[in-house]
Each structure stands twice: as C-alpha cells, then as structure tokens.
SERO-4910 file (N, C-alpha, C, O; in steps of 0.05 Angstrom, whole numbers):
BEGIN
 pado doro    nc1    nc2    nc3   cac1   cac2   cac3    cc1    cc2    cc3    oc1    oc2    oc3
  Unk    A    617   -634   -634    604   -625   -659    599   -648   -678    619   -661   -686
  Unk    A    575   -654   -685    569   -676   -704    582   -671   -731    585   -648   -740
  Unk    A    588   -692   -744    599   -690   -771    576   -685   -791    553   -690   -784
  Unk    A    583   -676   -815    563   -672   -835    555   -643   -839    540   -636   -857
  Unk    A    564   -625   -821    557   -597   -823    576   -583   -841    600   -590   -843
  Unk    A    566   -562   -854    583   -547   -874    580   -517   -869    558   -507   -865
  Unk    A    602   -504   -871    604   -475   -866    619   -461   -889    639   -471   -898
  Unk    A    607   -439   -899    620   -424   -921    625   -395   -911    607   -382   -902
  Unk    A    650   -387   -914    657   -359   -909    661   -345   -936    675   -356   -954
  Unk    A    649   -322   -940    653   -307   -965    669   -281   -958    660   -265   -942
  Unk    A    692   -278   -971    710   -256   -965    718   -241   -990    715   -251  -1012
  Unk    A    727   -217   -986    733   -199  -1009    761   -205  -1021    764   -206  -1045
  Unk    A    781   -209  -1003    809   -211  -1012    822   -235   -998    813   -243   -977
  Unk    A    844   -245  -1010    861   -264   -995    873   -249   -971    883   -227   -974
  Unk    A    872   -261   -949    880   -252   -922    856   -246   -904    858   -247   -880
  Unk    A    833   -239   -916    809   -233   -900    800   -258   -885    790   -256   -863
  Unk    A    804   -281   -897    796   -306   -883    812   -311   -858    804   -326   -840
  Unk    A    836   -299   -857    854   -303   -834    851   -281   -813    859   -285   -790
  Unk    A    841   -258   -821    838   -236   -802    810   -233   -791    806   -218   -773
  Unk    A    792   -249   -801    764   -248   -792    753   -276   -789    748   -290   -809
  Unk    A    750   -285   -764    738   -311   -759    756   -334   -762    746   -357   -764
  Unk    A    782   -331   -764    800   -353   -769    801   -373   -746    804   -397   -751
  Unk    A    800   -363   -722    802   -382   -699    776   -399   -697    778   -423   -692
  Unk    A    753   -387   -701    729   -403   -701    729   -422   -725    718   -445   -723
  Unk    A    740   -414   -748    743   -432   -771    759   -456   -763    751   -479   -768
  Unk    A    783   -452   -750    800   -474   -742    786   -492   -722    789   -516   -723
  Unk    A    770   -480   -704    755   -496   -684    735   -514   -698    734   -538   -692
  Unk    A    720   -503   -718    701   -520   -731    714   -542   -748    704   -564   -749
  Unk    A    736   -535   -761    750   -555   -776    759   -578   -758    756   -601   -765
  Unk    A    770   -571   -734    779   -592   -715    756   -609   -706    760   -632   -698
  Unk    A    732   -598   -706    708   -613   -697    695   -629   -720    674   -641   -715
  Unk    A    706   -628   -743    696   -644   -765    677   -630   -784    665   -643   -802
  Unk    A    675   -604   -782    658   -589   -800    673   -584   -826    697   -578   -825
  Unk    A    660   -586   -849    672   -579   -874    670   -548   -877    648   -537   -877
  Unk    A    692   -535   -881    692   -506   -883    704   -498   -910    725   -507   -918
  Unk    A    689   -482   -925    697   -473   -951    698   -442   -951    680   -429   -943
  Unk    A    721   -432   -961    725   -403   -963    721   -395   -993    732   -408  -1011
  Unk    A    706   -374   -997    703   -362  -1023    716   -335  -1023    710   -318  -1006
  Unk    A    735   -330  -1041    750   -305  -1043    742   -291  -1068    746   -301  -1090
  Unk    A    729   -267  -1065    717   -254  -1088    738   -243  -1108    733   -245  -1132
  Unk    A    760   -233  -1098    780   -221  -1116    808   -232  -1109    811   -246  -1089
  Unk    A    827   -226  -1126    854   -235  -1122    871   -217  -1106    895   -222  -1101
  Unk    A    860   -194  -1097    876   -175  -1082    898   -161  -1099    918   -152  -1089
  Unk    A    893   -160  -1125    914   -150  -1144    922   -121  -1139    945   -114  -1143
  Unk    A    903   -105  -1129    910    -77  -1124    916    -70  -1095    918    -47  -1087
  Unk    A    919    -91  -1079    926    -86  -1051    954    -77  -1047    972    -83  -1063
  Unk    A    958    -61  -1027    985    -51  -1020   1001    -73  -1007    990    -92   -995
  Unk    A   1027    -70  -1007   1045    -87   -991   1047    -74   -964   1059    -53   -962
  Unk    A   1037    -87   -943   1034    -75   -917   1056    -84   -898   1058    -74   -875
  Unk    A   1073   -103   -906   1095   -112   -890   1120    -99   -901   1128   -105   -924
  Unk    A   1133    -81   -886   1157    -67   -897   1179    -86   -907   1194    -79   -926
  Unk    A   1181   -110   -896   1202   -128   -904   1196   -140   -932   1214   -152   -944
  Unk    A   1171   -138   -941   1163   -148   -967   1159   -127   -988   1152   -132  -1010
  Unk    A   1164   -102   -980   1159    -79   -998   1183    -76  -1017   1200    -58  -1013
  Unk    A   1184    -94  -1037   1206    -94  -1056   1196    -94  -1084   1173   -103  -1089
  Unk    A   1211    -85  -1103   1202    -84  -1131   1194   -112  -1142   1175   -114  -1157
  Unk    A   1209   -133  -1135   1203   -159  -1145   1176   -169  -1134   1162   -184  -1148
  Unk    A   1170   -162  -1109   1144   -170  -1098   1121   -155  -1112   1101   -167  -1120
  Unk    A   1125   -129  -1115   1104   -113  -1128   1099   -122  -1156   1076   -121  -1166
  Unk    A   1120   -130  -1170   1117   -139  -1198   1102   -165  -1200   1092   -172  -1222
  Unk    A   1101   -181  -1179   1089   -207  -1180   1067   -211  -1158   1063   -233  -1149
  Unk    A   1054   -188  -1151   1037   -189  -1128   1013   -208  -1132   1005   -221  -1112
  Unk    A   1003   -211  -1156    980   -229  -1160    987   -257  -1153    973   -271  -1138
  Unk    A   1009   -267  -1165   1017   -295  -1160   1026   -299  -1131   1020   -320  -1119
  Unk    A   1039   -280  -1119   1048   -282  -1092   1024   -284  -1073   1025   -300  -1054
  Unk    A   1004   -268  -1078    980   -269  -1060    965   -296  -1063    953   -305  -1044
  Unk    A    966   -307  -1087    954   -334  -1091    970   -355  -1075    958   -373  -1063
  Unk    A    996   -353  -1075   1012   -371  -1060   1008   -368  -1030   1006   -387  -1015
  Unk    A   1005   -343  -1021    999   -338   -993    973   -350   -985    970   -362   -963
  Unk    A    953   -347  -1002    927   -358   -997    928   -389   -994    915   -400   -977
  Unk    A    944   -401  -1012    947   -430  -1010    958   -439   -984    950   -459   -973
  Unk    A    978   -424   -974    990   -432   -948    970   -428   -925    967   -445   -908
  Unk    A    956   -406   -926    936   -401   -905    913   -422   -906    904   -431   -885
  Unk    A    905   -429   -929    885   -449   -933    893   -476   -920    877   -489   -907
  Unk    A    918   -483   -924    928   -508   -913    930   -506   -882    924   -526   -869
  Unk    A    938   -483   -872    940   -480   -843    913   -482   -830    910   -495   -809
  Unk    A    893   -470   -842    866   -470   -831    851   -496   -836    832   -503   -822
  Unk    A    860   -511   -856    847   -537   -862    821   -534   -877    803   -550   -875
  Unk    A    819   -513   -893    795   -507   -909    799   -513   -938    822   -515   -948
  Unk    A    777   -515   -953    778   -514   -982    771   -486   -990    761   -470   -974
  Unk    A    777   -479  -1016    774   -451  -1024    769   -449  -1054    779   -465  -1069
  Unk    A    753   -429  -1061    749   -422  -1089    753   -392  -1093    747   -376  -1074
  Unk    A    763   -384  -1116    764   -356  -1124    739   -350  -1141    733   -365  -1160
  Unk    A    726   -327  -1136    704   -319  -1154    715   -308  -1180    702   -309  -1201
  Unk    A    740   -298  -1179    753   -289  -1204    750   -260  -1211    757   -252  -1233
  Unk    A    738   -244  -1193    735   -215  -1198    761   -200  -1192    779   -210  -1178
  Unk    A    764   -176  -1203    788   -160  -1201    785   -140  -1178    765   -126  -1176
  Unk    A    805   -140  -1161    806   -121  -1138    800    -93  -1147    811    -84  -1168
  Unk    A    784    -79  -1132    777    -51  -1138    797    -31  -1129    798     -8  -1138
  Unk    A    815    -39  -1110    834    -21  -1098    820     -2  -1078    796     -1  -1076
  Unk    A    837     12  -1063    827     31  -1044    828     59  -1056    850     70  -1061
  Unk    A    805     72  -1062    806     98  -1074    815    119  -1054    803    124  -1033
  Unk    A    838    131  -1060    851    150  -1041    849    178  -1052    856    183  -1075
  Unk    A    840    196  -1035    838    224  -1043    812    237  -1034    794    223  -1025
  Unk    A    810    263  -1037    786    278  -1029    781    300  -1050    795    320  -1049
  Unk    A    763    296  -1068    745    273  -1070    759    248  -1080    780    249  -1092
  Unk    A    746    225  -1074    758    200  -1083    755    197  -1113    735    205  -1125
  Unk    A    776    185  -1126    775    182  -1155    755    160  -1162    747    143  -1145
  Unk    A    747    159  -1188    729    137  -1196    743    110  -1193    768    108  -1195
  Unk    A    727     89  -1189    738     62  -1187    747     53  -1215    737     62  -1235
  Unk    A    767     35  -1216    777     26  -1242    756     10  -1258    741     -5  -1246
  Unk    A    755     15  -1283    736      1  -1300    740    -29  -1298    763    -39  -1298
  Unk    A    718    -44  -1296    719    -73  -1295    725    -85  -1268    726   -109  -1265
  Unk    A    728    -68  -1247    734    -79  -1221    709    -91  -1208    687    -87  -1217
  Unk    A    714   -106  -1187    693   -121  -1173    669   -103  -1165    646   -110  -1169
  Unk    A    675    -81  -1153    654    -64  -1141    636    -52  -1163    614    -43  -1156
  Unk    A    644    -52  -1188    628    -41  -1210    613    -63  -1226    598    -56  -1244
  Unk    A    617    -88  -1219    603   -109  -1233    573   -109  -1225    567   -106  -1202
  Unk    A    555   -110  -1245    526   -111  -1237    521   -134  -1217    532   -156  -1220
  Unk    A    504   -128  -1198    500   -147  -1176    491   -174  -1185    501   -194  -1176
  Unk    A    472   -175  -1203    462   -201  -1213    484   -217  -1226    484   -242  -1223
  Unk    A    502   -204  -1240    524   -218  -1252    544   -227  -1231    555   -250  -1233
  Unk    A    550   -210  -1212    570   -217  -1192    561   -239  -1173    577   -254  -1163
  Unk    A    535   -241  -1169    524   -262  -1151    523   -289  -1164    523   -309  -1150
  Unk    A    523   -290  -1190    519   -316  -1204    539   -337  -1196    531   -360  -1190
  Unk    A    566   -332  -1197    584   -353  -1190    583   -361  -1161    588   -384  -1154
  Unk    A    575   -343  -1143    571   -351  -1115    547   -368  -1111    547   -387  -1096
  Unk    A    525   -362  -1125    502   -380  -1125    510   -408  -1133    502   -428  -1120
  Unk    A    525   -410  -1154    534   -437  -1163    550   -451  -1142    546   -475  -1137
  Unk    A    569   -437  -1129    585   -449  -1108    568   -457  -1084    573   -479  -1072
  Unk    A    549   -441  -1076    531   -448  -1054    516   -474  -1061    513   -491  -1044
  Unk    A    506   -476  -1085    491   -499  -1093    508   -524  -1095    499   -546  -1091
  Unk    A    533   -520  -1101    552   -543  -1102    560   -552  -1075    560   -576  -1069
  Unk    A    568   -533  -1058    579   -540  -1031    557   -545  -1011    561   -561   -992
  Unk    A    534   -533  -1015    510   -537   -998    516   -530   -968    512   -547   -951
  Unk    A    525   -506   -962    530   -499   -935    505   -496   -918    484   -488   -928
  Unk    A    507   -504   -893    485   -499   -874    487   -470   -864    466   -457   -858
  Unk    A    511   -459   -862    516   -432   -852    534   -417   -871    553   -428   -882
  Unk    A    527   -392   -875    544   -374   -892    551   -349   -874    534   -339   -860
  Unk    A    576   -341   -876    584   -316   -863    595   -296   -883    606   -304   -904
  Unk    A    591   -271   -877    602   -249   -894    605   -224   -878    604   -225   -853
  Unk    A    607   -201   -891    610   -175   -877    583   -161   -874    564   -168   -888
  Unk    A    582   -143   -855    558   -126   -852    556   -106   -875    573   -105   -893
  Unk    A    535    -90   -874    529    -72   -896    550    -50   -899    552    -37   -920
  Unk    A    566    -46   -878    588    -27   -880    613    -40   -892    633    -26   -897
  Unk    A    612    -66   -896    636    -80   -905    656    -87   -884    678    -97   -890
  Unk    A    649    -82   -858    668    -84   -837    685    -59   -835    689    -48   -814
  Unk    A    695    -50   -858    706    -23   -862    700    -16   -891    696    -34   -907
  Unk    A    700     10   -898    687     17   -923    704     14   -948    704     31   -966
  Unk    A    718     -9   -950    731    -15   -976    709    -23   -996    691    -38   -989
  Unk    A    711    -13  -1020    689    -19  -1040    686    -49  -1044    664    -58  -1049
  Unk    A    707    -64  -1043    705    -93  -1047    691   -107  -1024    676   -126  -1027
  Unk    A    695    -96  -1000    681   -108   -976    651   -102   -977    635   -119   -971
  Unk    A    645    -78   -985    616    -71   -988    603    -88  -1010    581    -98  -1007
  Unk    A    617    -91  -1032    607   -108  -1054    605   -137  -1045    586   -151  -1052
  Unk    A    624   -146  -1030    623   -174  -1020    598   -178  -1003    585   -199  -1005
  Unk    A    592   -159   -986    567   -160   -971    543   -162   -989    526   -180   -985
  Unk    A    541   -145  -1009    518   -145  -1026    515   -171  -1042    493   -182  -1044
  Unk    A    538   -181  -1052    538   -206  -1067    530   -229  -1050    514   -247  -1058
  Unk    A    540   -230  -1025    535   -252  -1007    505   -254  -1000    493   -275  -1000
  Unk    A    494   -230   -993    466   -230   -985    448   -238  -1009    429   -253  -1006
  Unk    A    455   -227  -1033    439   -234  -1057    441   -264  -1063    420   -276  -1069
  Unk    A    465   -275  -1061    468   -304  -1067    455   -321  -1046    444   -342  -1053
  Unk    A    457   -314  -1021    443   -329  -1000    413   -331  -1006    402   -352  -1003
  Unk    A    402   -309  -1014    373   -309  -1019    366   -323  -1045    345   -336  -1046
  Unk    A    383   -321  -1065    377   -333  -1091    382   -363  -1093    370   -377  -1108
  Unk    A    401   -373  -1077    410   -401  -1080    388   -420  -1076    388   -442  -1087
  Unk    A    368   -414  -1059    346   -432  -1053    322   -429  -1072    303   -443  -1069
  Unk    A    324   -410  -1090    301   -404  -1108    305   -418  -1135    323   -411  -1150
  Unk    A    289   -438  -1141    293   -453  -1166    289   -436  -1191    297   -444  -1213
  Unk    A    275   -414  -1188    270   -397  -1211    293   -378  -1218    293   -365  -1239
  Unk    A    312   -375  -1199    335   -357  -1204    359   -374  -1210    365   -394  -1198
  Unk    A    375   -365  -1229    399   -378  -1237    396   -408  -1242    410   -424  -1230
  Unk    A    376   -416  -1258    372   -445  -1262    396   -460  -1273    398   -484  -1270
  Unk    A    413   -445  -1287    437   -458  -1298    458   -464  -1277    478   -477  -1283
  Unk    A    454   -454  -1253    474   -457  -1231    471   -483  -1215    485   -487  -1195
  Unk    A    452   -500  -1223    449   -525  -1209    424   -526  -1191    411   -505  -1188
  Unk    A    418   -549  -1179    395   -552  -1162    395   -532  -1139    417   -528  -1127
  Unk    A    372   -521  -1131    372   -502  -1110    381   -513  -1083    377   -537  -1077
  Unk    A    393   -496  -1067    400   -503  -1039    397   -478  -1022    409   -457  -1028
  Unk    A    382   -480  -1001    378   -457   -983    395   -460   -958    389   -477   -941
  Unk    A    416   -445   -955    430   -445   -929    411   -437   -906    392   -421   -911
  Unk    A    416   -447   -883    398   -443   -861    403   -418   -844    385   -407   -832
  Unk    A    428   -409   -844    434   -385   -828    455   -368   -842    473   -377   -856
  Unk    A    451   -341   -839    470   -322   -849    480   -304   -826    464   -294   -810
  Unk    A    507   -301   -825    519   -285   -804    537   -264   -816    547   -267   -838
  Unk    A    539   -242   -801    559   -221   -807    582   -223   -786    577   -228   -762
  Unk    A    607   -219   -795    629   -217   -777    628   -191   -761    621   -170   -772
  Unk    A    634   -193   -735    637   -169   -718    663   -171   -702    663   -164   -678
  Unk    A    684   -181   -714    709   -185   -700    720   -159   -688    730   -159   -666
  Unk    A    719   -138   -703    731   -113   -695    711    -94   -682    706    -72   -691
  Unk    A    698   -104   -661    679    -88   -647    692    -72   -625    713    -80   -614
  Unk    A    680    -49   -618    693    -31   -599    696    -43   -571    717    -39   -559
  Unk    A    676    -57   -560    680    -68   -533    704    -87   -532    718    -88   -512
  Unk    A    708   -102   -553    732   -120   -553    757   -104   -553    775   -110   -537
  Unk    A    759    -85   -570    784    -69   -571    789    -54   -545    811    -51   -536
  Unk    A    767    -44   -533    770    -30   -508    780    -49   -486    797    -41   -470
  Unk    A    769    -73   -485    778    -92   -465    807   -100   -468    822   -102   -449
  Unk    A    816   -104   -493    844   -110   -498    862    -86   -491    883    -89   -479
  Unk    A    853    -62   -499    868    -38   -492    871    -35   -462    893    -31   -452
  Unk    A    849    -38   -447    850    -35   -418    869    -56   -406    883    -50   -386
  Unk    A    868    -80   -416    886   -101   -405    915    -94   -410    932    -99   -393
  Unk    A    921    -83   -434    949    -75   -439    958    -53   -420    980    -55   -410
  Unk    A    941    -33   -416    948    -11   -398    952    -22   -370    970    -13   -356
  Unk    A    934    -40   -362    936    -51   -335    963    -65   -330    973    -65   -308
  Unk    A    974    -77   -352    999    -91   -350   1023    -74   -358   1045    -84   -363
  Unk    A   1019    -47   -359   1040    -29   -367   1052    -35   -394   1077    -33   -398
  Unk    A   1035    -43   -413   1044    -48   -440   1032    -27   -458   1011    -16   -453
  Unk    A   1046    -22   -480   1036     -2   -500   1014    -15   -516   1017    -35   -530
  Unk    A    991     -2   -515    967    -13   -530    968     -4   -559    972     20   -565
  Unk    A    963    -23   -578    962    -15   -606    935     -2   -613    932      8   -635
  Unk    A    917     -1   -594    890      9   -600    885     37   -588    863     47   -592
  Unk    A    905     48   -575    900     74   -561    890     96   -580    869    108   -575
  Unk    A    905    100   -601    897    122   -619    871    117   -633    854    135   -635
  Unk    A    866     92   -641    841     87   -655    817     90   -636    796    100   -645
  Unk    A    820     82   -611    798     84   -592    791    113   -587    768    120   -582
  Unk    A    811    131   -588    806    159   -584    789    170   -606    773    189   -602
  Unk    A    791    159   -630    777    169   -654    751    154   -658    734    162   -674
  Unk    A    747    132   -644    725    113   -649    701    122   -632    702    118   -608
  Unk    A    681    133   -644    657    141   -629    641    117   -620    636     99   -636
  Unk    A    633    116   -595    617     93   -585    591     91   -601    578    111   -607
  Unk    A    583     66   -608    558     61   -622    545     37   -607    545     15   -617
  Unk    A    532     42   -584    521     20   -569    500      4   -584    499    -21   -581
  Unk    A    485     17   -602    465      2   -617    478    -17   -637    469    -39   -641
  Unk    A    501     -8   -649    515    -25   -667    527    -49   -652    525    -71   -662
  Unk    A    540    -44   -630    553    -65   -614    532    -85   -605    537   -109   -602
  Unk    A    507    -76   -600    486    -93   -590    476   -112   -612    462   -131   -606
  Unk    A    485   -108   -637    477   -127   -658    491   -154   -656    482   -173   -668
  Unk    A    512   -155   -641    526   -181   -637    507   -200   -623    496   -194   -602
  Unk    A    503   -224   -635    485   -244   -624    500   -269   -616    490   -285   -600
  Unk    A    524   -273   -626    536   -300   -625    566   -296   -619    581   -283   -634
  Unk    A    575   -308   -597    603   -307   -590    613   -336   -588    605   -351   -571
  Unk    A    631   -342   -607    641   -370   -609    667   -372   -593    687   -360   -600
  Unk    A    668   -389   -572    692   -393   -557    713   -407   -574    708   -429   -584
  Unk    A    737   -396   -577    756   -408   -595    785   -400   -588    802   -401   -605
  Unk    A    789   -392   -562    816   -382   -554    838   -402   -560    860   -394   -566
  Unk    A    832   -428   -557    853   -448   -561    863   -449   -590    882   -463   -595
  Unk    A    848   -436   -608    856   -436   -636    867   -409   -645    871   -404   -669
  Unk    A    873   -391   -626    885   -365   -633    913   -369   -646    921   -354   -663
  Unk    A    927   -390   -638    953   -396   -650    951   -404   -679    967   -396   -695
  Unk    A    930   -419   -686    926   -426   -714    919   -401   -730    929   -397   -752
  Unk    A    902   -385   -718    895   -359   -731    920   -343   -737    923   -332   -759
  Unk    A    938   -341   -717    962   -325   -721    980   -337   -743    992   -322   -758
  Unk    A    982   -363   -744    998   -375   -765    986   -370   -793   1000   -365   -812
  Unk    A    960   -371   -795    946   -365   -820    951   -336   -828    955   -330   -852
  Unk    A    950   -318   -809    956   -290   -814    984   -286   -825    988   -272   -845
  Unk    A   1003   -299   -812   1031   -296   -820   1036   -308   -848   1055   -300   -861
  Unk    A   1019   -326   -857   1022   -337   -884   1019   -315   -905   1029   -317   -927
  Unk    A   1004   -294   -898    999   -272   -917   1021   -251   -912   1016   -229   -902
  Unk    A   1045   -258   -920   1069   -242   -913   1069   -215   -925   1081   -196   -913
  Unk    A   1056   -211   -948   1055   -184   -960   1036   -166   -944   1039   -141   -946
  Unk    A   1018   -177   -930    997   -161   -917   1000   -158   -887    989   -140   -876
  Unk    A   1015   -176   -875   1016   -176   -845   1045   -172   -836   1063   -187   -843
  Unk    A   1049   -150   -822   1076   -145   -810   1078   -160   -784   1063   -154   -765
  Unk    A   1096   -179   -782   1098   -195   -757   1106   -178   -733   1103   -186   -710
  Unk    A   1117   -154   -738   1124   -135   -716   1103   -113   -713   1107    -94   -698
  Unk    A   1080   -116   -726   1060    -96   -725   1038   -100   -705   1041   -116   -686
  Unk    A   1016    -86   -708    995    -85   -687    980   -112   -684    969   -118   -663
  Unk    A    981   -129   -705    967   -154   -704    977   -171   -680    961   -186   -668
  Unk    A   1002   -168   -674   1014   -186   -654   1024   -170   -629   1040   -180   -613
  Unk    A   1015   -146   -626   1024   -129   -604   1012   -137   -577   1024   -133   -556
  Unk    A    988   -149   -578    975   -158   -553    982   -187   -549    976   -204   -566
  Unk    A    996   -194   -527   1004   -222   -522    980   -241   -524    958   -235   -515
  Unk    A    985   -264   -536    963   -282   -541    951   -291   -515    926   -294   -514
  Unk    A    967   -295   -494    956   -304   -468    936   -283   -458    916   -290   -445
  Unk    A    941   -258   -462    923   -237   -454    897   -237   -470    876   -235   -459
  Unk    A    900   -241   -496    876   -244   -513    858   -267   -504    834   -264   -503
  Unk    A    871   -289   -498    856   -313   -491    840   -308   -465    818   -318   -462
  Unk    A    852   -293   -447    839   -288   -421    818   -266   -423    796   -269   -412
  Unk    A    824   -245   -438    807   -221   -438    783   -225   -457    761   -217   -450
  Unk    A    788   -236   -481    766   -238   -501    770   -265   -516    781   -265   -538
  Unk    A    760   -287   -505    766   -313   -516    747   -322   -539    746   -346   -545
  Unk    A    732   -303   -550    712   -310   -571    717   -295   -596    732   -275   -597
  Unk    A    705   -304   -618    701   -289   -642    671   -284   -645    655   -301   -639
  Unk    A    664   -260   -654    637   -250   -651    623   -246   -678    635   -237   -697
  Unk    A    597   -252   -678    582   -252   -703    554   -240   -697    545   -238   -674
  Unk    A    541   -233   -719    513   -224   -717    496   -243   -734    501   -246   -758
  Unk    A    477   -256   -722    458   -273   -737    438   -255   -751    423   -240   -738
  Unk    A    438   -257   -777    421   -238   -793    396   -252   -804    374   -241   -804
  Unk    A    399   -277   -813    377   -293   -824    379   -321   -812    401   -332   -811
  Unk    A    357   -331   -802    357   -359   -793    331   -372   -802    309   -362   -797
  Unk    A    334   -395   -815    310   -411   -822    306   -434   -803    291   -453   -809
  Unk    A    319   -433   -780    315   -453   -759    310   -438   -733    315   -414   -731
  Unk    A    301   -453   -713    296   -441   -686    323   -439   -672    334   -459   -663
  Unk    A    333   -414   -669    360   -411   -657    359   -385   -640    368   -364   -649
  Unk    A    348   -387   -616    347   -364   -598    374   -352   -593    394   -367   -589
  Unk    A    375   -326   -591    400   -312   -585    399   -302   -556    377   -297   -546
  Unk    A    422   -298   -543    449   -301   -554    457   -331   -557    446   -349   -545
  Unk    A    477   -335   -575    487   -362   -581    517   -363   -576    530   -343   -572
  Unk    A    527   -388   -576    555   -392   -574    565   -411   -596    587   -421   -596
  Unk    A    547   -416   -616    553   -435   -637    539   -427   -663    515   -422   -662
  Unk    A    554   -425   -685    541   -417   -710    521   -438   -720    504   -432   -736
  Unk    A    523   -463   -710    505   -484   -718    482   -489   -699    468   -509   -701
  Unk    A    479   -471   -679    457   -474   -660    431   -477   -675    424   -461   -692
  Unk    A    415   -497   -667    389   -502   -679    389   -518   -705    367   -524   -715
  Unk    A    412   -525   -715    414   -539   -741    417   -569   -736    434   -577   -721
  Unk    A    400   -584   -748    401   -613   -747    424   -623   -766    423   -617   -789
  Unk    A    444   -637   -755    466   -645   -772    457   -664   -794    473   -669   -813
  Unk    A    433   -675   -793    423   -693   -814    405   -677   -833    389   -689   -848
  Unk    A    408   -650   -833    390   -634   -850    395   -637   -879    380   -628   -896
  Unk    A    417   -650   -887    422   -655   -915    449   -643   -923    457   -646   -947
***
C-alpha cells in the first residue's frame, strides 16, 4: 500500500471504532495509511455492558472512563481521533418509546451537526470516508444521526459555497458503509461452531433474523484482514465498560473466524474514481498522489 493515503471513520460512540472495521483499520495503519477516527458523542448515556464493571463508582464517572477507554483503543489501533462533542442520545426504551433527551445528538439540526465534521474533513483531507448505512447498522438514534451527518458532510466538504468558515474545500473520493454484521457472515460462523460441536452465540439471533438477500447483496467490498483480528480484539477489550471478555464477542475462536470469514465487509456508496466492484481494497482506483 503506497504511503500518503488517508482514511476517516465516522462513528457514533467510543467503542464503535473497535467493533466495526477495526481489523481493516489496523491493516491500513500497518501499511502506512493515516487513519483518523471521528467520534460523534461521548457515550455518556451508554449502559455498562460488562458485569465486572457494573459498579456505582464506574457509573458515577462513566464519561471520563469512556474517554480513557477510547484513548487506549486509539493507541492500540494506531489511529488519531477527534470528538465532535455532541451528547449521547441514549437508547429509548419502552413501547411507545419516550421522547429523546433535550439537546442530545439525534435532535441537533442536521446543518449544525454536520458543521464540525465538514471542518475535520477539510483539515484531515481523507481520500476515503466510512460510516453507517441508513439504518445506522442498528436503530440507535445516534447511529442513524451519525449516518445522516456523515453523508451530509461528505457532500458538503467539497463545496466551496457551503461552510466557508470551515476551511478550504476538500472532496473525499469514496464513501463506504460498514456491513460487518451481515447475515451471511453470522450464518457461516454459526455453522462452523455447530460443526465443531461448540455453542454458537448467534443461534438465537439467527432464528429471529429474517433473510434479506437484497440487503446482503449491497456489500461491494471485502477487505482481507484476518491477521489483524487480534489487534481488533485488543481494541475491543480496551472498552472495558462495554465489552464483556466472557461474552459473545469472544465466543467464536479467533482461528475459526480467520478461516471462515477472513474479511471485513463494506458497501461502496459514492465513488468519484473508477473503482469497479467487487473490490478488496477501500482505496481501489485512488491515485496515492491525488493530494
């Protein structure tokens, strides 16, 4: 991989950068690509998902602890990172769902929410930007808002008439959506676990997961990165409040993952270069001397 290429991941919360695309991130960093993570919120309203960390002292200091966790994950992955500074919207629980908290990320007007990301794009000048699909990957309000903000900023960053106070325009060349949690991947991992007489962490979810062949067909790009699954796992473990080391994240042996599904998967949504699909590289078609 030539030097001089730049990749930006836009995520909703700290830990998302480690659970989505972290192995391909580590691969690109090892190959000399500059990778920058943008984290839209501080995860202030996130639950503590690791039982060993579910303590009053952790809950009382969750904002600072999650910033510390992000710093450790950032160092493990070898990326730089910025916070957009918006406030976590939380997961609205109930039927019907309650209103979102006033001032949270998901309620910020889109033009206002996109402004700091436009500025960061123009400063970092990424060739490639990744974010979530229109469903948010899953329907957390911050993930859906992250999608909306990322798409708006990708389009606006190259327009000199928009956000002129944010610096000289820069047009990223490609926009991708993460598709890490696609059904064919989960089915393949589940089948491999069953074949080896191991308890699959995906059995119950697959029973409830209706097949969507048209959705799965949207995957255009599979990045081989199995040798970096260990880096991904270490970055995940850095988010100790969010990742249970005895939970489903690590239930499938790494050796099995490497053999059964050695890629991380993406959907190419916008390309300003000639990059026929399917691809195996987020930078396919991009001249490393493009600027």
